[in-house]
C-alpha angles and dihedrals in degrees: 000000000000140000086265089068089073113082113255091239088064098038090059098055125098089233090062094047091050093046093052088066094050122114105258095204098099101323135077143128118297117208098089128053095236134014131198101228131195124202115190110217112301096324115127099204104177146338123235128198113265142054127264138187118220109237107172141339137204114220138030119323091246108043117209127226114297091010113126113218117200120205137177116226126198107212126209120212113272129197114231107242095194124088132213123255091249093051091051091050093047095046094042094046099044097040096043093042094050094046089048090060090053091047092052091048091050094047093050097036094231138115119284086234090065091048089054090050089051088054090048089052087073085077103023102034122209090342089073090077091059091059130089135213095327090060092047088052089051089052090050091052091049091048093051093045092053091044092051091049091049091048092047092054092053095043093051091045090051088053089060099037111048094192089069088067097040091051098030095150095057091039091051092051092049091046090052090055092050092048091048092052094046095046098043100040104028115020101037097045090050093048130076090250115149131235101022109230119256109186127210114208091262093047090048092053093045094050092044091053090050090055092047087057089049090054093047092052091051092048092047092060093040095053094084099033114130 
């Protein structure tokens, strides 16, 4: 049982090179039925996602320093728990954007359709409130588009700054504050939205909390993005 027993097409892949360093005692890579593993002395170099069952080993049960112990691992199928960047953006944007509509409707005590017309008024102005379902659908499209953009910014930033994923709760809350400030004091005033919002203290807090939830949802889906 040697490294040569593994087909060359598998030996040359990055996945195989990573898996060779995996700790064979219960964990290993998972896209091939069996791996020929090497454990150098007592060093536990890395852990890979997956679960493996030790089948056989060449060498003494307690390898000495500089001795290479070769083992055959039978790997069980493992579901990849990480998501792609695109998936994180789509889930974060659509889920957060949709919940945000419901939050706004609950805060103001009005129908979500009216909230969607208010969003559409960013393009159409006061005339948006004279429209029917088509205008509400336009508002929904605008809401989702903005939500996807906001989610994409966070997901791509998290790809560059690992601490955003490690501390996703704190990062999500801070991101929600930033988004609230940008939307309420930059985007809305520059749009044709009508009427312009004038917050009471209670309304300010309620809308800020809704945006904190938005940021948390986006960060939740971004935390496992590749």
